[in-house]
C-alpha positions in Angstrom: -22.3 115.5 31.0 -24.7 117.0 33.5 -24.6 118.5 37.1 -27.8 117.2 38.5 -25.9 114.8 41.0 -23.7 117.5 42.2 -27.0 119.9 42.7 -28.8 117.4 44.4 -25.9 116.8 46.8 -25.6 120.8 47.3 -29.4 121.0 48.3 -29.6 118.1 50.6 -29.4 119.4 54.2 -26.5 118.2 56.0 -24.6 116.7 53.0 -22.0 119.5 52.6 -21.5 119.6 56.6 -20.9 116.0 56.4 -18.3 115.8 53.6 -16.4 118.9 55.2 -16.1 117.5 58.4 -15.1 113.9 57.3 -12.3 115.8 55.2 -11.1 117.6 58.2 -11.5 114.5 60.3 -9.3 112.5 57.8 -6.5 115.0 57.6 -4.7 114.2 61.0 -4.8 110.6 60.3 -2.8 111.3 56.9 -0.7 113.9 58.4 0.5 111.7 61.3 3.0 109.0 59.8 5.4 111.5 58.3 6.3 113.2 62.0 6.0 109.9 63.7 8.4 108.5 61.3 11.0 111.3 61.7 10.7 111.2 65.4 11.6 107.7 65.5 14.8 108.4 63.5 15.6 111.3 65.7 15.4 109.5 68.9 17.2 106.2 67.8 19.2 107.4 64.9 18.0 104.8 62.6 15.7 104.9 59.5 15.3 101.0 60.2 13.7 101.8 63.5 11.5 104.4 61.7 10.3 101.4 59.4 9.7 99.2 62.6 7.4 102.2 64.2 5.4 102.6 61.0 5.0 98.7 60.4 3.6 98.7 64.2 1.4 101.4 63.3 -0.2 99.8 60.0 -0.6 96.5 61.9 -2.4 98.3 64.8 -4.8 99.4 62.0 -5.3 96.5 60.2 -6.4 94.6 62.9 -8.6 97.2 64.7 -10.3 98.8 61.6 -12.9 96.1 61.2 -13.5 95.8 64.9 -14.3 99.6 65.3 -16.4 99.5 62.1 -18.4 96.4 63.5 -18.8 98.2 66.5 -20.1 101.3 65.0 -22.7 99.2 63.2 -24.0 97.6 66.5 -23.7 100.7 68.6 -23.7 103.5 66.4 -20.8 105.5 64.8 -21.2 108.7 67.1 -20.1 106.8 70.3 -17.3 105.1 68.5 -16.0 108.2 66.5 -15.8 110.0 70.0 -14.0 107.2 72.1 -11.6 106.5 69.4 -11.0 110.1 68.6 -10.4 111.1 72.1 -8.2 108.1 72.9 -6.0 108.3 69.6 -5.4 112.0 70.6 -4.4 110.9 74.2 -1.8 108.2 72.8 -0.3 110.8 70.3 0.2 113.3 73.0 2.1 110.7 74.8 4.2 110.0 71.8 4.7 113.7 71.5 6.3 114.0 74.8 8.1 110.7 75.0 11.5 111.1 76.6 14.5 110.6 74.4 15.6 107.6 76.4 12.5 105.6 76.0 12.2 105.6 72.0 12.3 101.6 72.3 8.6 101.7 73.5 7.4 103.6 70.2 6.5 100.3 68.5 4.0 99.7 71.3 2.8 103.2 71.3 2.3 103.3 67.5 0.7 99.9 67.6 -1.6 101.2 70.2 -2.2 104.3 68.2 -2.8 102.3 65.0 -5.7 100.5 66.9 -7.3 103.5 67.9 -7.2 105.3 64.6 -11.1 106.6 64.2 -13.0 104.8 61.7 -13.9 108.0 59.8 -13.6 106.7 56.3 -15.4 103.7 56.8 -18.5 105.6 58.6 -18.7 108.2 56.1 -19.0 105.5 53.3 -21.6 103.7 55.3 -23.4 106.9 55.8 -23.9 108.0 52.2 -26.7 105.6 51.3 -28.5 107.1 54.3 -28.6 110.6 53.2 -28.7 110.9 49.6 -30.3 108.3 46.7 -30.4 108.1 42.9 -27.7 109.8 40.8 -26.6 112.0 43.9 -25.4 108.6 45.6 -22.9 107.8 42.9 -21.8 111.3 43.1 -21.4 111.4 46.4 -18.8 108.2 46.3 -17.0 110.0 43.4 -16.4 112.8 45.4 -15.3 110.9 48.2 -12.9 109.3 45.9 -11.6 112.6 44.5 -11.3 114.3 48.0 -9.1 111.5 49.3 -6.5 112.0 46.5 -6.4 115.5 47.5 -5.9 114.6 51.3 -3.0 111.9 50.3 -1.2 115.2 48.9 -2.2 117.6 51.5 -2.0 115.3 54.7 1.6 114.3 54.4 2.6 117.6 53.3 1.2 119.3 56.4 3.0 116.8 58.6 6.4 117.5 56.7 5.8 121.1 57.0 5.7 120.8 60.5 8.5 118.8 60.9 10.5 121.1 58.6 9.3 124.4 60.1 9.5 123.4 63.9 10.2 119.5 65.0 8.7 116.1 64.7 7.6 116.5 68.2 5.4 119.5 67.0 4.1 117.5 63.9 2.8 114.8 66.3 1.3 117.4 68.7 -0.4 119.1 65.8 -1.9 115.9 64.7 -3.2 115.1 68.2 -4.9 118.5 68.3 -6.5 118.2 64.8 -7.6 114.9 65.9 -9.4 116.2 69.2 -11.4 119.1 67.5 -12.1 117.8 63.7 -13.1 114.0 64.6 -15.2 115.5 67.4 -17.0 117.6 64.8 -17.5 114.9 62.4 -18.9 112.7 64.9 -21.6 115.1 65.7 -22.6 115.3 62.0 -23.3 111.5 61.9 -26.8 110.6 60.6 -29.2 108.7 62.4 -28.8 104.8 61.6 -31.7 103.4 59.6 -34.5 101.7 62.0 -33.6 98.1 62.8 -36.4 95.4 62.7 -36.1 93.9 66.1 -37.4 90.5 64.8 -35.2 90.6 61.4 -32.3 88.4 61.2 -29.1 88.8 63.3 -26.5 90.7 61.6 -24.1 88.7 59.2 -21.1 87.2 60.9 -17.6 88.3 59.6 -17.5 85.1 57.4 -20.8 85.6 56.1 -20.1 89.3 55.3 -16.5 88.7 53.5 -17.1 85.2 51.8 -20.1 86.5 49.6 -19.9 85.9 45.7 -19.7 89.8 45.1 -18.3 91.5 48.2 -15.1 89.3 48.3 -14.2 90.1 44.8 -14.7 93.6 45.3 -12.5 93.5 48.6 -9.8 91.5 46.7 -9.8 93.6 43.8 -9.5 96.8 46.1 -6.6 95.2 47.7 -4.9 94.4 44.3 -5.3 98.0 43.3 -3.9 99.5 46.2 -0.8 97.0 45.9 -0.4 98.4 42.3 -0.7 102.1 43.6 1.9 101.4 46.2 4.4 99.7 43.8 4.0 102.6 41.3 4.6 105.3 43.8 7.9 103.4 45.0 8.5 103.1 41.0 8.1 106.9 40.8 10.8 107.5 43.4 13.2 104.9 41.8 12.7 106.4 38.4 13.6 110.1 39.7 16.6 108.5 41.4 17.6 107.0 38.2 17.3 110.0 36.6 19.5 111.8 39.2 16.7 114.2 39.8 14.9 113.3 43.1 12.6 116.5 43.0 10.8 115.1 40.2 9.3 112.3 42.3 7.0 114.8 44.0 6.2 116.5 41.0 4.9 113.0 39.4 2.9 111.9 42.5 1.1 115.3 42.3 0.7 115.1 38.4 -0.7 111.7 38.9 -3.1 112.6 41.8 -4.1 115.7 39.8 -5.2 113.4 36.9 -7.2 111.3 39.6 -8.8 114.6 40.7 -10.0 115.4 37.6 -11.1 112.3 36.5 -13.4 112.2 39.6 -14.9 115.4 39.2 -16.1 114.6 35.7 -17.1 111.0 36.7 -19.4 112.8 39.2 -20.8 114.8 36.8 -21.6 111.9 34.3 -25.2 110.9 34.1 -25.9 107.6 36.2 -26.8 104.5 33.9 -27.8 101.1 35.1 -25.3 99.4 33.0 -22.6 101.0 34.2 -20.4 97.8 34.6 -17.5 98.4 37.3 -15.2 96.0 35.3 -15.2 98.6 32.5 -13.7 101.1 34.6 -11.3 98.7 36.0 -10.2 98.0 32.2 -9.5 101.6 32.1 -7.3 101.5 35.2 -5.2 98.5 33.7 -4.9 100.6 30.1 -3.5 103.5 31.9 -1.0 101.5 33.8 0.1 99.6 30.5 0.4 103.1 28.9 3.1 103.9 31.8 5.2 100.9 30.7 5.9 102.4 27.3 6.5 106.0 28.6 9.7 105.3 30.9 12.0 106.8 28.4 12.1 110.4 29.9 10.4 112.2 32.8 8.3 114.5 30.4 6.9 111.1 28.6 6.1 109.4 32.0 4.6 112.4 33.2 1.9 112.8 30.6 1.2 109.0 31.0 0.9 109.3 34.8 -1.6 112.2 34.3 -3.7 110.0 31.7 -3.4 107.0 34.0 -4.4 109.0 37.2 -7.7 110.3 35.3 -9.1 106.7 35.5 -8.3 106.2 39.2 -11.1 108.1 41.3 -13.7 107.0 38.9 -12.8 103.3 39.4 -12.6 103.6 43.3 -15.7 105.9 43.6 -17.5 103.2 41.6 -16.1 100.2 43.6 -17.1 102.0 46.8 -20.8 102.4 45.6 -21.0 98.7 44.6 -19.7 97.8 47.9 -22.1 99.8 49.7 -25.1 98.9 47.5 -24.4 95.2 47.8 -24.0 95.3 51.6 -26.9 95.5 54.2 -27.2 98.6 56.1 -26.5 96.7 59.6 -23.0 95.8 58.3 -22.1 98.2 56.1 -19.3 100.1 58.0 -17.9 96.8 58.7 -17.5 95.7 55.2 -15.5 99.2 54.6 -13.6 98.7 57.6 -12.3 95.0 56.1 -11.7 97.2 52.8 -9.1 99.4 54.8 -7.3 96.0 55.9 -7.2 94.9 52.5 -5.7 98.5 51.7 -3.1 98.1 54.2 -2.2 94.6 53.2 -2.0 95.6 49.7 0.2 98.4 50.4 2.8 96.6 52.4 2.9 93.9 49.7 2.9 96.2 46.7 6.0 98.3 48.3 8.0 94.9 48.9 7.5 93.5 45.7 8.1 96.9 43.8 11.4 97.3 45.7 12.5 93.6 44.6 11.2 94.2 41.1 13.3 97.4 40.9 16.5 95.8 41.9 16.2 92.8 39.8 14.7 93.9 36.3 14.5 97.9 36.4 12.0 100.5 36.9 9.8 100.0 34.0 8.8 96.5 34.9 7.1 98.1 38.1 4.5 99.6 35.8 4.2 96.1 33.9 3.5 94.5 37.5 0.9 97.0 38.3 -0.8 96.5 35.0 -1.0 92.6 35.7 -2.4 93.4 39.1 -5.1 95.7 37.4 -5.9 93.1 34.9 -6.4 90.6 37.4 -8.8 92.9 39.1 -10.7 93.4 36.1 -11.3 89.6 35.7 -12.3 89.5 39.4 -14.9 92.1 38.6 -16.5 90.5 35.6 -19.3 89.3 37.6 -20.0 92.2 39.7 -23.7 93.3 38.8 -24.2 96.7 37.5 -25.9 99.7 39.7 -29.6 98.7 40.2 -32.4 100.7 41.6 -32.5 101.3 45.6 -35.8 99.1 45.7 -34.3 96.2 44.0 -31.3 96.1 46.4 -33.2 96.5 49.3 -35.5 93.8 48.5 -32.6 91.5 48.4 -32.2 90.9 44.8 -28.6 91.4 44.6 -27.4 90.4 48.1 -27.8 86.9 48.0 -26.9 86.4 51.6 -27.8 82.7 51.7 -25.1 82.2 49.3 
């Protein structure tokens, strides 16, 4: 292990400010859905209505995410972030102030809110190659994936705390206020885009961007991973309910996320090697999930297996971010991460639905078996993804193969 990547990140002007502002900007995005779901339930009296509202929000995000990301590539990230951040805050304010008798318009409002979610994650991942290079770039992506795990814990917990201490309306209002402040700060920290050649080729179309021999497997693999992760989250809930200890569901999720935090921190300190193939990390993810299949005999055994499995997650996700960014031209890099977000939304929806059916039909342990199969399929898709190459080789087009 070495810390050169972390040291270089610390010394690079603007990097820490960009990372800190992005973390705060992502916080309201992850803190929103818990209070919105409880608000829908309180106004309608039905959790089924909460599901409809949440689905509308997710559909809006999946549709609009790539569009905002493409606009950020064409017109600049700062303007897109400021417009979407302000608009999203306004819609959240409207939701927080919605009269009780108008709860039937909530799906339309949440669909609109989902469509206005600022492309924070997409713009950050597109920005890293513009501000850091060499070993520090891999470290930056690893830190990004690690921080995301932490936010998945803190964000929903913040929303749930606001609901418990005060009310769902206050939780939505808090998210709106955080959005107005933090996304504005993050937008102002955006690095300048790389200079464009006016006589160069036009930006890739969406079809050219996605249907590429390397980018398509990366996007599909990420969707399969999210499908597996969502299924496991539901499996953890079912496992806790089966053992009559629902509290352990939260503990196991935290243990799983903590393992990922440790794995990401260690991966960021590892020396970079050009022969670091992504499929090898995907195989480790598969092995970690397979371990859980044989550890469902007790909460302690499953907790240990989840901690070990979690160690493999952030390093693999960070490496996938790095590969996708390196194998995409700068002119469309934000957009490709927008499509990654859509793949994640689709994978999450399918994973949860499939896991529920598996639990009902076969039992809890088979959720991890299905997740193992999805991760193994992802590993096979990643076999032909090239390892990390020098920046000069990538910019020269040696790996991009845009004509294919």
